[in-house]
C-alpha positions in Angstrom: 13.0 11.2 11.2 13.0 9.2 7.8 15.6 7.4 6.8 17.1 8.9 3.3 15.3 12.4 4.2 17.1 14.8 5.5 15.4 16.8 5.9 11.3 17.3 6.4 11.2 20.0 4.0 11.4 16.8 1.1 8.7 15.1 2.4 6.2 18.0 1.8 8.1 19.1 -1.8 5.8 21.2 -3.7 3.0 19.4 -5.9 3.3 18.6 -9.7 6.6 17.3 -8.5 7.2 14.3 -10.8 10.8 13.5 -9.4 9.6 13.7 -5.5 6.9 11.5 -6.4 8.8 8.6 -9.0 10.9 8.6 -5.4 8.1 8.2 -3.2 7.5 5.0 -5.4 11.3 3.7 -5.2 10.8 4.1 -1.4 7.8 2.4 -0.4 8.8 0.1 -2.8 11.8 -0.7 -0.5 9.2 -0.1 2.9 7.3 -3.6 0.5 10.7 -5.5 0.1 11.4 -5.3 3.7 7.3 -6.4 5.1 7.6 -9.0 2.1 11.6 -10.2 2.2 11.3 -13.4 0.0 7.3 -11.7 -1.6 8.2 -14.3 -4.7 7.3 -17.3 -1.7 4.1 -15.9 -1.0 1.6 -17.9 -3.9 -2.2 -16.0 -2.8 -1.6 -14.3 0.5 -0.8 -13.9 4.2 -1.8 -12.4 6.8 0.8 -10.6 9.5 0.0 -11.3 13.1 1.1 -9.5 16.3 0.4 -8.6 18.9 -0.8 -5.8 20.6 -2.0 -4.5 16.5 -4.2 -5.1 14.3 -3.5 -8.0 12.2 -2.5 -6.8 8.3 -3.9 -8.8 5.6 -2.1 -9.3 2.4 -3.2 -10.5 -1.1 -1.8 -10.9 -4.1 -4.5 -10.4 -7.0 -1.9 -11.1 -9.8 2.1 -11.6 -11.1 3.6 -10.8 -14.5 7.5 -11.4 -14.8 8.4 -7.5 -14.3 4.8 -6.4 -12.1 2.6 -7.8 -8.9 -0.3 -6.3 -8.2 -1.2 -6.6 -4.2 -4.0 -5.9 -1.9 -2.4 -4.7 2.0 -5.4 -3.9 4.3 -6.6 -4.4 7.4 -9.9 -6.0 7.9 -12.4 -4.9 11.0 -15.8 -7.4 11.8 -18.7 -6.4 13.7 -21.6 -8.6 13.6 -20.9 -10.2 10.6 -20.0 -7.3 8.3 -16.2 -7.1 7.4 -14.3 -3.7 6.4 -11.9 -2.8 5.1 -9.3 -0.2 5.9 -7.0 1.0 4.6 -8.1 -0.8 1.8 -5.4 0.0 -1.2 -4.3 -2.4 -4.3 -0.2 -1.8 -5.1 1.5 -2.8 -8.2 5.1 -3.4 -7.7 7.5 -3.2 -10.4 10.6 -5.0 -10.1 12.2 -4.2 -12.8 12.3 -0.1 -11.2 12.0 -0.9 -8.2 9.4 1.8 -7.4 5.8 0.6 -5.8 2.6 2.6 -7.0 -1.0 2.4 -5.3 -3.4 1.9 -7.8 -7.1 2.1 -8.9 -8.1 5.2 -6.2 -9.8 8.7 -7.0 -10.0 11.6 -5.6 -12.6 14.0 -4.7 -12.7 17.2 -3.9 -12.9 17.9 -0.1 -16.4 18.3 0.7 -18.0 16.5 -2.1 -19.8 13.3 -1.7 -19.4 12.5 -4.8 -16.3 10.5 -5.8 -15.3 11.4 -8.9 -11.7 10.5 -11.0 -9.2 13.6 -9.8 -9.2 15.3 -13.7 -13.0 15.7 -13.1 -12.2 16.6 -9.9 -10.3 19.2 -10.4 -7.4 17.9 -8.8 -4.7 17.6 -10.8 -3.1 13.3 -10.8 -0.1 14.7 -9.7 -1.4 15.9 -6.2 -3.8 12.9 -6.1 -1.1 10.5 -6.4 1.0 12.2 -4.6 -1.9 12.1 -1.7 -2.3 8.7 -1.9 1.0 7.5 -1.7 2.4 9.3 1.0 0.0 7.6 2.9 1.5 4.4 1.8 5.0 5.2 2.5 3.7 6.5 6.1 1.5 3.4 6.4 4.0 0.4 5.5 6.5 3.2 8.0 4.1 2.4 10.9 2.9 -1.4 9.5 7.3 -1.9 10.3 7.8 -0.5 13.0 4.9 -2.8 14.7 6.9 -5.5 13.6 4.3 -6.7 10.6 6.4 -9.3 7.8 4.8 -11.3 5.5 6.5 -14.7 4.4 8.1 -14.9 8.4 7.1 -17.4 11.4 4.5 -14.6 12.7 2.8 -14.7 9.0 -0.4 -17.7 8.5 -0.7 -18.0 4.9 -4.2 -17.7 3.6 -6.1 -20.6 1.2 -7.5 -19.5 -2.1 -10.8 -19.8 -1.7 -10.6 -17.3 1.6 -8.8 -14.8 -0.8 -11.5 -14.6 -2.9 -14.1 -12.4 -0.5 -10.6 -10.2 -0.7 -10.8 -9.5 -4.3 
């Protein structure tokens, strides 16, 4: 199972369970710190390269005394075009030791138009739960593959290269 969880029920709390969402934020923070043990040492961004896995791209978008906003993505290229999937912006709250996916929109299944979660009739808590649960699973996958930033396998990205990431 997942470390820190005794049963599968704990991974699927009822919609609207604020306490479970806060616990998920804490677990995402811990996983991000395992992925980036020396986050303060990463100036602009890095690419983690693991044999047999897609390169994982990290960009530091903003730093404040208590938070870091970062972008985590894979890049796929074809015909000179770059596609980023998944493409998440994550705010880390260092004082609270929490990490939250930010800047995402929710939509109803089958709708082509993306709307804010409240306008689409999806409670904000359920939307946040869905995006942050995805982050939790994806970080576990990346860690299991051996991805790490700040290690000898990670390549530092120059500031100019990050302009295309913003």
